[in-house]
C-alpha positions in Angstrom: 24.1 53.2 6.5 27.2 54.4 4.7 28.4 56.1 7.8 28.9 52.6 9.4 31.1 51.5 6.5 34.8 52.1 6.0 35.9 53.9 2.9 37.6 50.7 1.5 34.2 48.8 1.9 32.4 51.6 0.1 35.0 51.5 -2.7 34.8 47.7 -3.0 31.0 47.9 -3.1 31.4 50.5 -5.9 33.7 48.1 -7.8 31.2 45.3 -7.4 28.4 47.5 -8.7 30.6 48.4 -11.6 31.2 44.7 -12.4 27.5 44.2 -12.2 26.9 47.1 -14.6 29.6 45.7 -17.0 28.0 42.2 -17.3 24.6 43.9 -17.7 25.8 46.1 -20.5 27.6 43.2 -22.2 24.6 41.1 -21.1 26.4 37.9 -20.3 23.8 35.2 -19.9 21.3 32.9 -21.6 17.9 34.1 -22.8 15.2 31.6 -22.1 12.2 31.1 -24.5 10.0 32.7 -21.8 11.6 36.1 -21.8 13.8 35.8 -18.7 17.6 35.9 -18.9 19.7 33.5 -16.8 22.5 35.9 -16.2 25.4 36.8 -13.9 24.5 40.4 -13.1 23.6 39.7 -9.6 26.6 37.6 -8.6 28.4 40.8 -7.3 25.4 41.5 -5.2 25.7 38.1 -3.5 29.5 38.5 -3.3 28.9 41.8 -1.5 27.0 39.9 1.1 29.7 37.3 1.7 32.4 40.1 1.9 30.5 42.9 3.7 27.3 41.4 5.0 23.9 42.8 4.4 24.8 46.5 4.2 27.2 45.7 1.4 24.8 43.6 -0.4 22.1 46.2 -0.1 24.3 49.0 -1.4 25.6 47.0 -4.3 22.1 45.7 -5.3 20.6 49.3 -5.1 23.4 50.7 -7.2 23.2 47.7 -9.6 19.4 48.2 -10.0 19.9 51.9 -10.8 22.6 51.0 -13.4 20.2 48.4 -14.9 17.5 51.1 -15.0 19.8 53.3 -17.0 21.5 50.8 -19.3 19.2 47.8 -20.0 16.5 47.8 -22.6 14.1 46.5 -19.9 14.8 49.8 -17.9 13.1 50.2 -14.6 10.9 47.2 -15.1 13.8 44.8 -15.6 15.7 46.5 -12.7 12.9 46.2 -10.2 12.3 42.6 -11.2 16.0 41.8 -10.8 16.1 43.5 -7.4 13.0 41.9 -6.1 14.2 38.5 -7.3 17.7 38.7 -6.1 17.0 40.5 -2.7 15.9 37.2 -0.9 19.2 35.6 -2.0 21.3 37.9 0.2 18.6 39.0 2.7 17.7 35.5 3.9 21.3 34.6 4.8 21.7 38.0 6.4 18.6 37.4 8.6 20.0 34.0 9.5 23.3 35.7 10.6 21.2 37.8 13.0 19.0 35.0 14.3 21.6 32.2 14.6 24.7 34.3 15.1 26.3 32.9 12.0 29.7 34.0 10.8 31.3 34.0 7.5 33.0 30.7 8.1 29.7 29.0 8.8 28.7 29.7 5.2 31.6 27.5 4.0 29.6 24.5 5.3 27.5 23.1 2.5 24.6 22.3 4.7 24.2 25.9 5.9 24.6 27.6 2.5 22.3 24.9 0.9 19.6 25.5 3.7 19.9 29.3 3.3 19.7 29.0 -0.5 16.7 26.8 -0.3 14.9 29.1 2.0 15.9 32.1 -0.2 14.5 30.4 -3.3 11.2 29.6 -1.7 10.9 33.3 -0.6 12.1 34.4 -4.0 9.2 32.3 -5.5 6.7 33.8 -3.1 7.7 37.3 -4.2 8.4 36.8 -7.9 5.4 34.7 -9.0 2.7 37.2 -8.1 5.0 40.0 -9.0 5.3 38.6 -12.5 1.5 38.0 -12.9 0.3 41.3 -11.5 3.1 43.6 -12.3 5.8 42.7 -14.8 3.9 40.6 -17.4 1.0 43.0 -17.7 3.3 46.0 -18.3 5.8 44.0 -20.5 3.3 42.0 -22.6 -0.1 43.7 -22.1 -1.5 40.4 -20.9 -4.0 40.4 -18.1 -2.9 38.4 -15.0 -5.2 35.6 -16.1 -3.7 35.5 -19.6 -0.2 35.5 -18.0 -1.2 32.6 -15.9 -2.4 30.6 -19.0 0.6 31.4 -21.1 3.3 31.2 -18.4 2.6 28.6 -15.7 3.8 29.4 -12.1 6.2 26.4 -12.2 8.1 27.9 -15.1 8.6 31.2 -13.3 9.6 29.4 -10.1 12.0 27.0 -11.9 13.7 29.8 -13.9 14.2 31.8 -10.7 15.5 28.9 -8.8 18.1 28.2 -11.5 19.0 31.9 -11.3 19.2 32.0 -7.6 21.3 28.8 -7.4 23.7 30.2 -10.0 24.2 33.5 -8.2 24.8 31.9 -4.8 27.0 29.1 -6.2 29.3 31.3 -8.2 29.5 33.8 -5.4 30.2 31.0 -2.9 33.0 29.4 -5.1 34.7 32.9 -5.5 34.6 33.5 -1.8 35.5 30.1 -0.4 37.3 28.2 -3.2 39.1 31.1 -4.9 39.9 32.7 -1.4 38.1 36.1 -1.8 37.1 35.6 1.9 40.5 37.1 2.8 38.9 40.5 1.8 35.9 40.0 3.9 35.3 42.5 6.8 33.7 39.8 8.9 34.9 36.3 9.8 
């Protein structure tokens, strides 16, 4: 994968991963009463998609998850949940670029980015709801899946993850298309 990327793309991905790490260490975000943070850690992961397509997003998200594992109090559990939750937000648009031959300029259209984001949020929910009940919450809280379902309804998990996904994509989209970071993209 890295052999297909140019050195400046790898360097930019490293910089995006470093930005992700910095906002994780400072922990810029809002803690919800249900234990999930609405944060900006994965915005560089989505930025990497817009600038370098799926390979860049994959690289930045993997390095970001490793850094979260090392630096966050939630360690590997938080890192794995952040990666599983955010992965659809760049993977779905990447798949759409393959299926529909979309180009970067197509994502400037609100109907396209809104549709991709909606599908990504649905996929995120399908992944993250059972993952919370059968993996994260039992480890983090000691609850059984049944207790977790009682104390934390599925719609809260879905809603918080939808807010997080919309924030990630919206800020990355604004940076690329309104603040003109698209000039650094390796695809048009």
